[in-house]
C-alpha positions as CSV (number, residue, x, y, z in Angstrom):
1,X,69.4,22.7,6.6
2,X,70.2,22.4,2.9
3,X,69.6,18.7,3.0
4,X,66.3,19.1,4.7
5,X,65.1,21.5,2.0
6,X,66.4,19.6,-1.0
7,X,66.0,16.1,0.4
8,X,69.6,15.5,-0.8
9,X,68.4,15.4,-4.4
10,X,71.4,16.2,-6.5
11,X,69.4,18.1,-9.1
12,X,68.0,20.4,-6.5
13,X,71.3,20.9,-4.8
14,X,72.9,21.8,-8.2
15,X,70.5,24.7,-8.5
16,X,71.9,26.4,-5.3
17,X,73.8,29.6,-6.0
18,X,76.8,29.6,-3.6
19,X,77.0,33.4,-4.0
20,X,73.5,33.9,-2.4
21,X,72.3,33.2,1.1
22,X,70.3,30.1,1.8
23,X,67.2,32.2,2.3
24,X,67.7,34.0,-1.0
25,X,68.2,30.7,-2.8
26,X,65.0,29.3,-1.3
27,X,63.0,32.4,-2.4
28,X,64.4,32.4,-5.9
29,X,64.2,28.7,-6.5
30,X,60.9,27.7,-4.9
31,X,58.8,30.8,-4.5
32,X,59.6,33.0,-7.5
33,X,57.2,32.0,-10.3
34,X,60.2,31.9,-12.7
35,X,62.2,29.8,-10.2
36,X,63.6,26.5,-11.5
37,X,61.8,24.6,-8.7
38,X,58.6,26.6,-8.4
39,X,56.4,24.0,-10.2
40,X,58.2,21.0,-8.7
41,X,55.5,20.1,-6.1
42,X,52.8,20.1,-8.8
43,X,55.0,18.0,-11.1
44,X,55.7,15.5,-8.3
45,X,52.0,15.2,-7.5
46,X,51.3,14.5,-11.2
47,X,54.0,11.8,-11.4
48,X,53.2,10.1,-8.2
49,X,49.4,10.2,-7.8
50,X,46.7,8.8,-10.0
51,X,44.3,11.7,-9.3
52,X,46.5,14.7,-8.4
53,X,43.6,17.2,-8.6
54,X,42.1,16.1,-5.3
55,X,45.4,16.4,-3.5
56,X,46.2,19.7,-5.1
57,X,42.7,21.1,-4.1
58,X,43.3,19.9,-0.5
59,X,46.7,21.6,-0.4
60,X,45.3,24.8,-1.8
61,X,42.5,24.8,0.7
62,X,45.0,24.4,3.6
63,X,47.2,27.2,2.3
64,X,44.2,29.5,2.0
65,X,43.9,29.3,5.8
66,X,41.2,26.6,5.9
67,X,42.1,24.5,8.9
68,X,39.1,22.3,9.9
69,X,38.1,19.2,7.9
70,X,34.7,20.9,7.2
71,X,36.4,24.1,5.8
72,X,38.6,22.0,3.5
73,X,35.9,19.6,2.3
74,X,33.4,22.4,1.5
75,X,35.9,24.3,-0.7
76,X,34.4,24.4,-4.3
77,X,37.7,23.3,-5.9
78,X,37.9,20.2,-3.6
79,X,34.3,19.2,-4.4
80,X,35.0,19.6,-8.2
81,X,38.2,17.5,-8.0
82,X,36.4,14.8,-5.9
83,X,33.5,14.6,-8.4
84,X,36.0,14.4,-11.3
85,X,37.6,11.3,-9.8
86,X,34.4,9.4,-9.6
């Protein structure tokens, strides 16, 4: 389970507190705003993608319970990000 969550990346594994449960580590590291890995998904998008704003907006739309292509494509943030890439 740990490998699946960290992808085997030594930096991520080194952040695991062996005195806490796996669930507690996940919450503290990834979901707490002060967690060491909280901003990692955004940072990875910035490093790997030419226009991360479009991807970020799509991910945000999906996490806000938009499930159909129409719901996602009509979100204001997505349209703004798309326009910015043109």
